Structure formats: structure tokens, C-alpha cells
PATOR-550770 format. One line per field, with one value per residue: residue in three letters; x, y, z of N, C-alpha, C, O in turn. Coordinates in Angstrom, 1 decimal, padded with zeros to 4 digits, always signed. Example, Ala and Ser with C-alpha at 12.3 -4.5 7.8 and 13.67 -1.06 7.14 Angstrom:
! PATOR-550770
aa = c(ALA, SER)
nu = c(+013.2, +012.8)
nv = c(-005.7, -002.2)
nw = c(+007.8, +007.1)
cau = c(+012.3, +013.7)
cav = c(-004.5, -001.1)
caw = c(+007.8, +007.1)
cu = c(+013.2, +012.9)
cv = c(-003.3, +000.0)
cw = c(+007.8, +007.9)
ou = c(+014.2, +013.4)
ov = c(-003.3, +001.1)
ow = c(+008.5, +008.0)
! end
This chain:
! PATOR-550770
aa = c(MET, SER, VAL, LYS, GLN, SER, LEU, LEU, ALA, LEU, LEU, THR, GLU, GLU, PRO, MET, GLY, VAL, TYR, ALA, LEU, ARG, LYS, GLU, PHE, GLU, ALA, ARG, THR, GLY, GLY, THR, TRP, PRO, LEU, ASN, ILE, GLY, GLN, VAL, TYR, THR, THR, ILE, GLN, ARG, LEU, GLU, ARG, ASP, GLY, LEU, VAL, GLU, ARG, THR, ASP, ASP, ALA, ASP, GLY, ASP, GLY, ASP, VAL, GLU, ARG, PHE, ALA, LEU, THR, ASP, PRO, GLY, ARG, ALA, ALA, ALA, GLN, GLY, TRP, TRP, LEU, SER, PRO, VAL, ARG, ARG, GLY, ALA, PRO, GLU, ARG, ASP, GLU, LEU, VAL, ILE, LYS, LEU, ALA, LEU, ALA, VAL, GLY, ALA, PRO, GLY, VAL, ASP, ILE, ARG, ALA, VAL, VAL, GLN, THR, GLN, ARG, SER, GLU, THR, MET, ARG, ALA, LEU, ARG, ASP, PHE, THR, ARG, LEU, LYS, ALA, ALA, GLU, PRO, ASP, GLY, GLY, THR, ARG, PRO, GLY, GLY, ASP, LEU, ALA, TRP, SER, LEU, VAL, LEU, ASP, HIS, HIS, VAL, PHE, ALA, ALA, GLU, ALA, GLU, MET, ARG, TRP, LEU, ASP, HIS, VAL, GLU, ALA, ARG, ALA, SER, ARG, ALA, ALA, ALA, ALA, ALA, THR, ARG, SER, ALA, ALA, THR, ALA, ASP, ALA, PRO, ALA, ARG, SER, ARG, ARG)
nu = c(-061.4, -061.2, -062.9, -062.4, -060.7, -061.8, -064.0, -062.6, -061.5, -064.1, -064.4, -062.5, -063.8, -065.7, -067.3, -069.3, -072.4, -073.0, -075.2, -074.9, -072.3, -072.5, -074.6, -073.4, -071.0, -072.0, -073.2, -071.1, -069.9, -071.8, -073.4, -072.2, -070.7, -072.8, -072.5, -073.5, -075.3, -074.6, -071.7, -070.7, -071.0, -069.9, -067.3, -066.7, -066.7, -064.5, -062.5, -062.6, -062.1, -059.1, -058.3, -058.7, -060.7, -063.3, -065.9, -068.4, -070.2, -072.7, -075.3, -076.8, -078.7, -079.4, -080.4, -078.7, -077.7, -075.7, -072.1, -069.0, -065.6, -062.5, -059.4, -056.2, -054.4, -056.2, -056.6, -054.0, -053.5, -055.3, -054.6, -051.9, -053.3, -054.3, -051.7, -050.7, -049.6, -052.1, -052.0, -051.0, -051.5, -052.4, -054.6, -058.0, -060.6, -062.1, -065.0, -065.7, -063.1, -062.5, -064.4, -063.9, -061.5, -061.6, -063.6, -062.2, -060.8, -062.6, -064.2, -066.1, -067.5, -068.6, -066.4, -066.8, -069.3, -069.8, -067.6, -069.3, -071.9, -071.1, -070.3, -072.2, -073.6, -071.4, -071.3, -074.0, -074.0, -072.0, -073.1, -075.4, -073.7, -072.5, -075.0, -075.4, -073.2, -073.6, -076.0, -075.0, -075.0, -073.2, -071.1, -070.1, -068.3, -068.6, -067.4, -067.3, -070.0, -071.1, -068.4, -066.8, -068.9, -068.7, -066.0, -066.1, -068.0, -066.6, -064.3, -066.0, -067.1, -064.3, -063.2, -065.3, -064.9, -062.2, -062.8, -064.3, -062.0, -060.4, -062.2, -062.0, -059.6, -059.3, -061.0, -060.1, -057.6, -058.5, -059.7, -057.3, -055.9, -057.7, -057.6, -055.2, -055.0, -056.4, -054.9, -052.9, -054.3, -054.4, -052.5, -051.2, -052.7, -052.3, -050.4, -051.4, -053.4, -052.3, -051.0, -052.9)
nv = c(-042.0, -041.2, -038.9, -037.5, -039.1, -041.1, -040.7, -039.3, -041.8, -043.4, -042.0, -042.6, -044.5, -043.6, -040.6, -038.8, -037.5, -035.6, -037.1, -039.7, -040.4, -040.3, -042.5, -044.6, -044.8, -045.6, -047.8, -049.5, -050.1, -051.3, -049.3, -049.2, -046.4, -044.2, -041.5, -038.1, -035.8, -033.0, -033.1, -034.9, -032.9, -030.7, -031.5, -032.0, -029.5, -028.8, -030.2, -029.5, -026.9, -027.3, -028.3, -030.9, -032.3, -031.7, -030.2, -031.9, -031.6, -032.9, -034.5, -036.9, -039.6, -040.1, -037.7, -036.0, -032.8, -031.8, -033.4, -035.0, -035.1, -036.6, -034.8, -035.0, -034.2, -035.2, -037.8, -038.9, -038.4, -040.0, -042.8, -042.7, -042.8, -045.4, -046.4, -046.0, -047.0, -047.1, -045.1, -046.0, -044.3, -041.9, -043.7, -043.8, -042.5, -044.6, -046.0, -048.0, -049.1, -046.7, -046.6, -049.2, -049.1, -046.8, -047.8, -050.4, -048.9, -047.5, -047.4, -049.7, -050.9, -053.0, -054.9, -057.3, -057.4, -055.2, -056.1, -058.4, -057.5, -056.1, -058.1, -059.7, -058.0, -057.8, -060.2, -060.7, -058.6, -060.0, -062.2, -061.5, -060.3, -062.7, -063.9, -062.3, -062.7, -065.4, -065.1, -064.0, -063.8, -066.2, -066.5, -063.7, -063.4, -062.4, -059.9, -056.3, -054.7, -056.4, -058.1, -055.8, -055.2, -057.9, -057.8, -055.3, -056.5, -059.3, -057.5, -056.4, -058.8, -059.9, -057.9, -057.8, -060.4, -060.1, -058.1, -060.0, -061.5, -059.7, -058.8, -060.9, -061.2, -058.7, -059.2, -061.8, -060.3, -058.2, -059.9, -061.6, -059.2, -058.6, -060.5, -060.4, -058.0, -058.5, -060.9, -059.1, -057.4, -059.6, -060.2, -058.0, -057.5, -059.6, -059.6, -057.8, -059.2, -061.2, -060.0, -059.9)
nw = c(+222.9, +219.3, +217.7, +215.5, +214.4, +213.8, +211.9, +209.9, +209.1, +208.1, +206.0, +204.0, +202.9, +201.3, +200.1, +202.6, +204.1, +207.2, +208.8, +207.6, +208.4, +211.1, +211.5, +209.9, +211.8, +214.2, +213.1, +212.9, +215.2, +217.0, +218.5, +220.7, +221.7, +221.1, +219.3, +219.4, +217.0, +217.1, +217.8, +215.7, +213.6, +214.3, +214.4, +211.8, +210.6, +212.0, +210.5, +208.1, +208.4, +208.6, +206.5, +205.8, +204.9, +202.5, +201.1, +198.9, +196.0, +195.8, +197.0, +199.4, +199.8, +202.4, +204.0, +204.0, +203.0, +202.3, +201.2, +202.3, +201.5, +201.7, +201.3, +200.1, +202.4, +204.4, +203.8, +203.9, +206.7, +207.9, +207.0, +208.3, +211.2, +210.9, +210.8, +213.4, +216.9, +219.8, +222.0, +225.1, +227.7, +230.8, +232.4, +232.4, +234.1, +236.0, +237.4, +238.8, +239.7, +241.3, +243.1, +244.8, +245.4, +247.5, +249.3, +250.1, +251.9, +253.7, +256.8, +258.2, +255.7, +254.1, +252.0, +250.8, +249.9, +248.3, +246.5, +245.5, +244.3, +242.3, +241.1, +240.2, +238.5, +236.8, +235.5, +234.5, +232.7, +230.9, +230.3, +229.0, +226.4, +225.8, +224.7, +222.6, +221.0, +220.5, +218.7, +216.6, +213.1, +210.9, +212.9, +213.2, +210.9, +208.8, +206.2, +206.5, +208.4, +210.0, +211.0, +211.8, +214.5, +215.2, +216.3, +217.9, +220.2, +221.1, +222.4, +224.6, +225.9, +226.4, +228.1, +230.2, +231.2, +232.0, +234.1, +235.7, +236.7, +238.0, +240.0, +241.4, +242.2, +243.7, +246.1, +247.3, +248.0, +250.0, +251.9, +252.7, +253.6, +255.7, +257.5, +258.2, +259.6, +261.7, +262.9, +263.4, +265.5, +267.6, +268.4, +269.7, +271.3, +273.3, +274.9, +276.8, +278.2, +279.0, +281.2, +283.2)
cau = c(-061.9, -061.0, -063.9, -061.7, -060.1, -062.9, -064.7, -061.5, -061.1, -065.0, -064.3, -061.8, -064.4, -066.5, -067.9, -070.4, -072.8, -072.8, -075.8, -074.3, -071.2, -073.0, -075.3, -072.2, -070.1, -072.8, -073.5, -070.0, -069.7, -073.1, -074.6, -071.9, -070.5, -073.3, -072.2, -073.9, -075.3, -073.6, -070.8, -070.0, -071.0, -068.5, -065.7, -066.4, -066.0, -062.9, -061.8, -062.7, -061.3, -057.9, -057.8, -058.3, -062.3, -063.9, -067.7, -068.6, -071.5, -073.4, -076.4, -077.0, -080.3, -079.7, -081.1, -077.5, -077.9, -074.0, -071.2, -067.8, -064.7, -061.0, -058.5, -055.0, -053.8, -057.0, -056.4, -052.9, -054.2, -056.4, -053.3, -051.0, -054.1, -054.4, -050.3, -049.9, -050.4, -052.9, -051.1, -051.7, -051.1, -052.8, -055.9, -059.2, -061.2, -063.2, -066.1, -065.9, -061.8, -062.5, -065.3, -063.2, -060.1, -062.2, -064.1, -061.1, -060.0, -063.6, -064.8, -067.9, -067.7, -068.2, -065.7, -067.4, -071.0, -069.6, -067.5, -070.6, -072.8, -070.3, -069.7, -073.3, -073.8, -070.5, -072.0, -075.2, -073.5, -071.3, -074.3, -076.1, -072.8, -072.3, -076.2, -075.5, -072.1, -074.5, -077.1, -074.5, -074.7, -071.9, -070.3, -069.5, -067.0, -068.7, -067.0, -068.3, -070.3, -070.8, -067.0, -066.8, -069.7, -068.5, -064.6, -066.5, -068.6, -065.7, -063.8, -066.8, -066.7, -062.7, -063.4, -066.4, -064.1, -061.0, -063.2, -064.4, -060.8, -060.1, -063.2, -061.7, -058.3, -059.7, -061.7, -058.9, -056.4, -059.0, -059.9, -055.8, -055.6, -058.5, -057.0, -053.4, -055.3, -057.2, -053.9, -052.2, -054.5, -054.7, -051.3, -051.0, -053.8, -052.1, -049.4, -052.5, -054.4, -051.3, -050.6, -054.4)
cav = c(-042.3, -039.8, -039.0, -036.8, -040.1, -042.2, -039.4, -039.7, -043.7, -043.7, -041.1, -043.2, -045.6, -042.6, -039.0, -038.9, -036.0, -035.6, -038.0, -040.8, -040.6, -041.0, -043.9, -045.7, -045.0, -046.5, -049.2, -050.2, -050.0, -051.5, -048.2, -049.1, -045.5, -043.1, -040.0, -036.9, -035.4, -031.8, -033.5, -035.0, -031.6, -029.7, -032.3, -032.2, -028.6, -028.6, -030.9, -028.7, -025.9, -027.7, -028.5, -032.6, -032.9, -030.9, -030.5, -032.3, -031.0, -034.0, -034.9, -038.4, -040.1, -039.7, -036.3, -034.9, -031.8, -031.6, -034.4, -034.5, -036.0, -036.6, -034.4, -035.6, -034.4, -035.9, -039.6, -039.0, -038.4, -041.5, -043.8, -042.3, -043.2, -046.9, -047.2, -045.4, -047.4, -046.4, -045.1, -046.1, -043.2, -042.1, -044.6, -043.1, -042.9, -046.0, -045.6, -049.5, -049.1, -045.6, -047.3, -050.4, -048.4, -046.0, -048.9, -050.9, -048.0, -047.0, -048.2, -050.3, -051.1, -054.6, -054.9, -058.6, -057.0, -054.6, -057.0, -059.3, -056.8, -055.8, -059.8, -060.1, -057.0, -058.2, -061.7, -060.3, -058.0, -061.3, -063.0, -060.6, -060.4, -064.1, -064.2, -061.8, -063.6, -066.7, -064.8, -063.5, -065.0, -066.8, -066.2, -062.8, -063.6, -061.7, -058.8, -055.2, -054.1, -057.6, -058.3, -054.8, -055.3, -058.5, -057.4, -054.8, -057.6, -059.4, -056.8, -056.4, -060.2, -060.3, -056.9, -058.4, -061.7, -059.4, -057.7, -060.9, -061.8, -058.4, -058.5, -062.2, -060.6, -057.8, -060.3, -062.3, -059.2, -057.7, -061.1, -061.4, -057.8, -058.2, -061.7, -060.2, -056.7, -059.4, -061.4, -058.4, -057.0, -060.3, -060.2, -056.8, -057.5, -060.7, -059.0, -057.1, -060.2, -061.9, -059.1, -059.7)
caw = c(+221.4, +218.7, +216.9, +214.3, +213.5, +213.1, +210.9, +208.4, +208.6, +207.8, +204.7, +203.1, +202.1, +200.1, +200.4, +203.4, +204.8, +208.7, +209.3, +207.1, +208.9, +212.5, +211.3, +209.9, +213.0, +215.1, +213.0, +212.8, +216.5, +217.5, +219.6, +222.0, +222.1, +220.7, +218.9, +219.0, +215.7, +216.7, +217.9, +214.5, +212.6, +215.0, +214.3, +210.3, +210.3, +212.4, +210.0, +206.9, +208.4, +208.6, +205.1, +205.9, +204.0, +201.6, +200.5, +197.5, +195.4, +195.5, +198.0, +199.3, +200.3, +203.8, +204.5, +204.2, +202.1, +202.1, +201.9, +202.5, +201.1, +202.3, +200.9, +200.2, +203.6, +205.1, +203.3, +205.0, +208.2, +208.0, +206.9, +209.7, +212.3, +211.0, +211.3, +214.5, +217.8, +220.4, +223.2, +226.6, +228.8, +232.1, +232.1, +232.2, +235.4, +235.9, +238.7, +239.9, +240.3, +242.5, +244.3, +245.2, +246.2, +248.1, +249.7, +251.1, +253.3, +254.5, +257.8, +258.4, +254.1, +253.7, +250.9, +250.2, +249.8, +247.0, +245.0, +245.0, +244.0, +241.1, +240.2, +239.8, +237.5, +235.5, +235.1, +233.7, +231.5, +230.4, +229.8, +227.7, +225.5, +224.8, +224.0, +221.5, +220.1, +219.9, +217.8, +215.2, +212.0, +210.3, +213.5, +212.9, +210.1, +207.2, +206.4, +206.9, +209.5, +211.1, +211.5, +212.9, +215.5, +216.0, +217.1, +219.3, +221.0, +221.5, +223.2, +225.5, +226.5, +226.7, +228.9, +231.3, +231.9, +232.7, +235.4, +236.5, +237.1, +238.8, +241.4, +242.5, +242.9, +244.9, +247.2, +247.8, +248.4, +250.8, +252.7, +253.6, +254.2, +256.9, +258.4, +258.8, +260.5, +262.9, +263.7, +264.3, +266.6, +268.4, +268.8, +269.9, +272.4, +273.8, +276.1, +277.8, +278.3, +279.7, +282.4, +284.0)
cu = c(-061.7, -062.1, -063.7, -061.2, -060.7, -063.8, -063.8, -061.4, -062.5, -065.1, -063.6, -062.4, -065.5, -067.0, -069.2, -070.7, -072.5, -073.9, -075.5, -073.2, -071.5, -073.5, -073.9, -071.4, -070.7, -073.2, -072.4, -069.8, -071.0, -073.6, -073.6, -071.4, -071.4, -072.8, -073.7, -074.0, -074.7, -072.3, -069.9, -070.2, -069.7, -067.2, -065.7, -065.9, -064.8, -061.8, -061.6, -062.1, -059.7, -057.6, -057.9, -059.7, -062.6, -065.1, -067.7, -070.2, -072.9, -074.2, -076.5, -078.4, -080.6, -080.4, -079.8, -077.6, -076.3, -073.2, -069.8, -066.6, -063.2, -060.2, -057.1, -054.5, -054.6, -056.7, -055.0, -053.0, -054.5, -055.5, -052.8, -052.0, -053.8, -053.0, -049.8, -050.5, -051.3, -052.1, -051.8, -051.1, -051.8, -054.4, -057.0, -059.8, -062.6, -063.9, -065.8, -064.4, -061.8, -063.3, -064.4, -062.0, -060.6, -062.8, -063.2, -060.5, -061.1, -064.0, -066.1, -068.2, -067.6, -068.2, -066.1, -068.3, -070.9, -069.1, -068.7, -071.2, -072.5, -070.1, -071.2, -073.8, -073.1, -070.8, -073.1, -075.0, -072.6, -072.2, -074.9, -075.0, -072.5, -073.5, -075.9, -074.2, -073.1, -075.4, -076.1, -074.4, -073.3, -070.7, -069.3, -068.3, -067.4, -068.1, -067.9, -068.7, -070.4, -069.9, -066.8, -067.4, -069.1, -067.3, -065.1, -067.2, -067.7, -064.8, -064.7, -066.9, -065.8, -062.8, -064.1, -065.6, -063.0, -061.4, -063.5, -063.3, -060.1, -061.1, -062.6, -060.7, -058.4, -060.5, -060.8, -058.1, -057.1, -059.5, -058.2, -055.7, -056.4, -057.8, -055.8, -053.8, -055.6, -055.8, -053.2, -052.9, -054.6, -053.1, -050.4, -051.8, -053.3, -051.2, -050.4, -053.2, -053.2, -051.0, -051.7, -054.1)
cv = c(-041.0, -039.9, -038.2, -038.2, -040.9, -041.5, -039.6, -040.8, -043.8, -042.8, -041.6, -044.0, -044.6, -041.6, -039.5, -037.7, -036.6, -037.0, -039.5, -041.0, -041.2, -042.2, -044.8, -045.8, -046.0, -048.0, -050.2, -050.7, -050.7, -050.4, -048.3, -047.5, -044.6, -041.7, -039.0, -036.2, -034.2, -032.1, -033.9, -033.8, -030.8, -030.3, -032.2, -030.7, -027.9, -029.1, -030.5, -027.5, -026.2, -028.3, -030.2, -032.9, -031.5, -030.9, -030.9, -031.5, -031.6, -034.5, -036.0, -038.7, -040.1, -038.6, -035.6, -034.2, -031.7, -033.1, -034.0, -035.5, -035.5, -035.5, -035.1, -035.3, -035.2, -037.6, -039.8, -039.2, -039.5, -042.3, -043.7, -042.9, -044.8, -047.7, -046.8, -046.5, -046.4, -046.2, -045.1, -045.2, -043.1, -042.6, -043.5, -043.2, -043.9, -046.0, -046.7, -049.2, -047.9, -046.0, -048.4, -049.9, -047.6, -047.1, -049.8, -050.4, -047.6, -047.7, -048.5, -050.7, -052.5, -055.0, -056.0, -058.5, -056.3, -055.3, -057.8, -059.0, -056.5, -057.5, -060.1, -059.2, -057.7, -059.1, -061.2, -059.6, -059.5, -062.3, -062.7, -060.6, -061.7, -064.2, -063.6, -062.3, -064.7, -066.5, -064.2, -064.6, -065.1, -066.6, -065.1, -062.5, -062.8, -060.8, -057.4, -055.1, -055.4, -058.0, -057.3, -054.8, -056.4, -058.7, -056.4, -055.3, -058.5, -058.8, -056.7, -057.7, -059.9, -059.2, -057.4, -059.4, -061.2, -058.8, -058.5, -061.3, -060.8, -058.5, -059.8, -061.8, -059.7, -058.3, -061.0, -061.3, -058.5, -058.6, -061.0, -060.3, -057.9, -059.2, -061.1, -059.1, -057.8, -059.9, -060.2, -057.5, -057.9, -060.5, -058.9, -056.6, -058.9, -060.5, -058.5, -058.3, -060.9, -061.3, -059.3, -061.1)
cw = c(+220.7, +217.4, +215.5, +213.5, +212.8, +211.7, +209.7, +208.3, +207.5, +206.2, +203.7, +202.3, +200.7, +201.0, +201.3, +204.0, +207.0, +209.5, +208.8, +207.9, +210.6, +212.0, +211.0, +210.8, +214.3, +214.6, +213.3, +214.5, +217.7, +218.6, +220.5, +222.4, +221.2, +220.2, +218.6, +217.6, +215.8, +217.0, +216.5, +213.2, +213.2, +214.2, +212.6, +210.0, +210.8, +211.1, +208.5, +206.9, +208.7, +207.8, +204.9, +204.9, +203.6, +201.2, +199.2, +196.9, +195.3, +197.1, +198.2, +199.8, +201.8, +204.6, +204.7, +203.1, +201.4, +202.2, +201.8, +202.2, +201.6, +201.2, +200.9, +201.5, +204.2, +205.1, +204.1, +206.1, +208.7, +208.1, +207.8, +211.0, +211.9, +211.3, +212.4, +215.9, +218.6, +221.7, +224.5, +227.6, +230.1, +231.6, +232.6, +233.6, +235.3, +237.5, +239.4, +240.4, +241.8, +243.6, +245.1, +246.5, +247.3, +249.5, +250.7, +252.3, +254.1, +255.8, +257.8, +256.8, +253.9, +252.1, +250.1, +249.4, +248.7, +246.2, +244.6, +244.1, +242.6, +240.3, +239.8, +238.4, +236.2, +234.8, +234.4, +232.3, +230.4, +229.6, +228.3, +226.5, +224.8, +224.2, +222.7, +220.5, +219.3, +218.8, +216.3, +213.9, +211.1, +211.5, +213.8, +212.3, +208.7, +207.2, +206.2, +208.2, +210.4, +211.5, +212.6, +214.3, +216.3, +217.3, +218.2, +220.6, +221.7, +222.6, +224.4, +226.4, +227.5, +228.5, +230.4, +232.0, +232.5, +234.1, +236.4, +237.7, +238.4, +240.1, +242.2, +242.9, +244.2, +246.2, +247.6, +248.6, +249.8, +252.0, +253.3, +254.1, +255.4, +257.7, +258.9, +259.9, +261.8, +263.4, +264.2, +265.7, +267.6, +269.1, +270.0, +271.4, +273.8, +274.9, +277.3, +278.6, +279.4, +281.2, +283.5, +284.8)
ou = c(-061.9, -062.1, -064.5, -061.2, -060.5, -064.1, -064.2, -061.3, -062.3, -066.0, -063.8, -061.9, -065.8, -067.0, -069.9, -069.9, -071.9, -073.5, -075.7, -073.3, -070.9, -072.7, -073.5, -070.9, -070.1, -073.4, -072.5, -069.4, -071.0, -074.2, -073.7, -071.7, -070.7, -072.9, -074.6, -073.0, -074.2, -071.5, -068.8, -069.5, -068.7, -066.4, -064.6, -065.0, -064.3, -060.7, -060.8, -061.5, -059.0, -056.5, -057.3, -059.6, -062.2, -065.3, -067.0, -070.9, -074.0, -073.6, -076.6, -079.0, -081.7, -080.8, -079.7, -077.7, -075.9, -073.5, -069.5, -066.6, -062.8, -060.6, -056.8, -053.9, -053.9, -056.7, -054.8, -052.6, -054.0, -055.2, -053.0, -051.4, -053.0, -052.8, -048.6, -051.7, -051.4, -051.8, -052.8, -050.1, -051.8, -055.2, -056.7, -059.4, -063.6, -063.2, -065.5, -064.4, -061.3, -063.0, -064.4, -061.7, -059.9, -062.2, -063.4, -060.0, -060.8, -064.2, -067.0, -069.4, -066.5, -069.1, -066.0, -068.4, -071.9, -069.6, -069.0, -071.5, -073.3, -069.9, -071.3, -074.4, -073.6, -070.7, -072.9, -075.5, -072.8, -072.1, -074.9, -075.5, -072.4, -073.4, -076.2, -074.3, -073.4, -075.6, -076.6, -074.0, -072.5, -069.5, -068.2, -067.5, -066.6, -067.8, -069.0, -068.0, -069.8, -070.0, -066.7, -066.8, -069.0, -067.3, -064.6, -067.1, -067.9, -064.6, -064.0, -066.9, -065.9, -062.6, -063.5, -065.6, -062.7, -060.6, -063.3, -063.4, -059.5, -060.7, -062.6, -060.6, -057.9, -060.5, -060.6, -057.9, -056.3, -059.8, -057.9, -055.2, -056.0, -057.4, -055.3, -053.1, -054.9, -055.5, -052.8, -052.3, -054.9, -052.8, -049.5, -051.6, -053.8, -051.3, -050.3, -053.6, -053.5, -050.8, -051.4, -054.9)
ov = c(-039.9, -040.7, -038.2, -038.4, -041.4, -042.1, -040.0, -041.1, -044.1, -043.1, -041.3, -044.3, -045.0, -041.7, -040.4, -036.9, -037.5, -037.7, -040.4, -042.2, -042.1, -043.1, -045.6, -046.9, -046.8, -049.0, -051.3, -051.9, -050.5, -050.9, -047.4, -047.3, -044.2, -040.8, -039.2, -036.0, -033.8, -031.4, -033.5, -033.8, -030.5, -029.6, -032.3, -030.5, -026.9, -028.6, -031.1, -027.0, -025.2, -028.9, -030.8, -033.8, -030.4, -032.0, -030.3, -030.9, -031.1, -034.7, -036.6, -037.7, -040.2, -038.7, -034.7, -034.9, -031.4, -033.9, -033.0, -036.6, -034.4, -035.6, -035.8, -036.4, -036.1, -038.4, -040.7, -040.2, -040.0, -042.7, -044.6, -043.4, -045.4, -048.8, -047.1, -046.9, -045.2, -047.1, -044.4, -045.6, -044.1, -042.1, -042.4, -044.2, -043.9, -046.0, -046.5, -049.0, -048.1, -045.8, -048.2, -050.2, -047.8, -047.0, -049.8, -051.0, -047.2, -048.9, -047.7, -050.9, -053.0, -055.3, -055.9, -059.1, -056.4, -055.4, -057.8, -059.7, -056.6, -057.7, -060.9, -059.6, -057.9, -059.1, -061.6, -059.9, -059.7, -062.9, -063.3, -060.9, -061.9, -064.5, -064.3, -062.2, -064.9, -067.4, -064.0, -065.7, -064.2, -066.6, -065.1, -061.7, -062.5, -060.5, -057.4, -055.5, -055.4, -058.4, -057.6, -054.4, -056.4, -059.2, -056.6, -054.8, -058.6, -059.5, -056.8, -057.6, -059.7, -059.6, -057.3, -059.3, -061.7, -058.9, -058.2, -061.4, -061.2, -058.3, -059.8, -061.9, -059.9, -057.6, -060.7, -061.6, -058.2, -058.1, -060.3, -060.3, -057.2, -058.7, -061.4, -059.0, -057.7, -059.4, -060.2, -057.1, -057.3, -061.0, -059.0, -055.8, -059.1, -061.2, -058.6, -058.0, -061.0, -062.0, -058.9, -061.5)
ow = c(+221.3, +216.4, +214.6, +212.3, +211.7, +210.7, +208.6, +207.1, +206.3, +205.5, +202.6, +201.2, +199.6, +202.2, +201.0, +204.4, +207.6, +210.4, +209.6, +208.3, +211.1, +212.0, +211.8, +210.9, +215.0, +215.3, +213.8, +214.7, +218.9, +219.6, +221.4, +223.5, +220.3, +221.0, +217.8, +217.0, +214.8, +216.4, +216.2, +212.2, +212.5, +213.6, +212.1, +209.2, +210.4, +210.7, +207.8, +205.9, +209.0, +208.0, +204.1, +204.1, +204.1, +200.7, +198.3, +197.6, +194.9, +198.1, +197.2, +200.2, +202.3, +205.8, +205.6, +202.1, +200.3, +203.1, +201.2, +202.8, +201.7, +200.0, +201.9, +201.9, +204.8, +206.0, +204.9, +206.7, +209.8, +209.2, +208.6, +211.9, +212.6, +211.7, +212.7, +216.0, +218.4, +222.4, +224.8, +228.3, +230.7, +230.8, +233.2, +234.2, +234.6, +238.5, +240.6, +241.6, +242.9, +244.8, +246.3, +247.6, +248.3, +250.6, +252.0, +253.3, +255.2, +255.5, +257.4, +256.7, +253.6, +251.3, +248.9, +248.3, +247.9, +245.1, +243.4, +243.1, +241.7, +239.1, +238.9, +237.4, +235.1, +233.6, +233.2, +231.2, +229.2, +228.5, +227.2, +225.4, +223.6, +223.0, +221.6, +219.3, +218.1, +217.9, +215.2, +213.8, +210.9, +211.3, +214.4, +212.7, +207.8, +208.4, +205.8, +209.1, +211.5, +212.7, +213.9, +215.3, +217.5, +218.4, +219.3, +221.8, +222.9, +223.6, +225.5, +227.7, +228.7, +229.7, +231.5, +233.2, +233.6, +235.1, +237.6, +238.9, +239.4, +241.2, +243.4, +244.1, +245.3, +247.2, +248.8, +249.8, +250.7, +253.0, +254.3, +255.2, +256.4, +258.8, +260.0, +260.9, +262.9, +264.4, +265.4, +266.6, +268.7, +270.2, +270.8, +272.3, +274.9, +275.9, +278.5, +279.8, +280.6, +282.2, +284.6, +285.7)
! end
């Protein structure tokens, strides 16, 4: 996630201070990706250094002593971000993927138990997300923050559903591999038994 681009995007709406930017970012994303105030402050300093934002003279009611506004290059950078695809390069490390990749090759690990434990957790998360969706006023279609949070919530629901399908796939593949290994061992053991 690009904090820099997110802050530029928020500043396209109006000048804001560091605290207001943090508050607005977290409101729009439902607090899914909390920002450290120091991270926001450091990013704003870099944006100012790079000529993408500038300080304004007026303070706001959120406790911000200074507010920042986009410069023309900052507005162009924000517009460019909206129109650029998010690149899907090297995937981020995913603890679950790493755990299962290591578990299938580790002796003595019950892969079905590992998958079932994760499946229970993913189902719990999916239920929680579904409850949040059901509690949305107007089905999350109101413009502004409600729609933004609704879209973030949709992503979490879809990701949990995809994870459930992937866990089913892992369990099926691991079961087929275990069955094939058992058959292979039995086949290799058959000539030895017939010689006795």
C-alpha cells in the first residue's frame, strides 16, 4: 500500500493537516490498515520536499497546527495514480501460504489438522465480515465514507471466500499426494513380500 499516494489522493479533496489525513484514511478504510502518525508526518515532509504539497496558512479544528495542500505537480501525481493500474509483481509474504508449503513436506505434520484449524479461523473472520456487511445502512451504497468502507469490507469477504476455496484445494491435493505415496510404498513392498 502506498501511503504517499493515499495522502495525495485525500488532499485532492481539500487541504488537511497530518492528524486529519490519518483520521480520514482510517475512516475510509475502516481502520483495516492503521497508520502511525509518525509515518504520516514523515510522508508529508517528503511530499513537501519533493514539491508535491505545500503548507497553507490556516489551521483546522482537528488539532493540526498546519495544513497541507496539493501543488500542481502533486495534483498531477494524484491523477496519475488514479489512472495507473496496481502492478502485481512479486507477491507479498503470506504466513499461511508459507506455513502450508512447509507443512506438506514436514514429517509428522498432520496437514489436515493444520488446514482445519485455519479453516475454522477463516470461517470466523468471514462470519464477522458478513455481520458487518449486514449492519451497513442502505447496503453500503451511500457516497463517501460508507461506500468506501463497504468496498473495503467486500474485499475482505471475497478474500476470505477465496482462502476457503484454496484451503479446500490444499486439503484435496495433500490427500491425493498421501494416497499416491501410500500406493507407491505398497507397490515397492509387494515384490519383497512375494519373495518370502
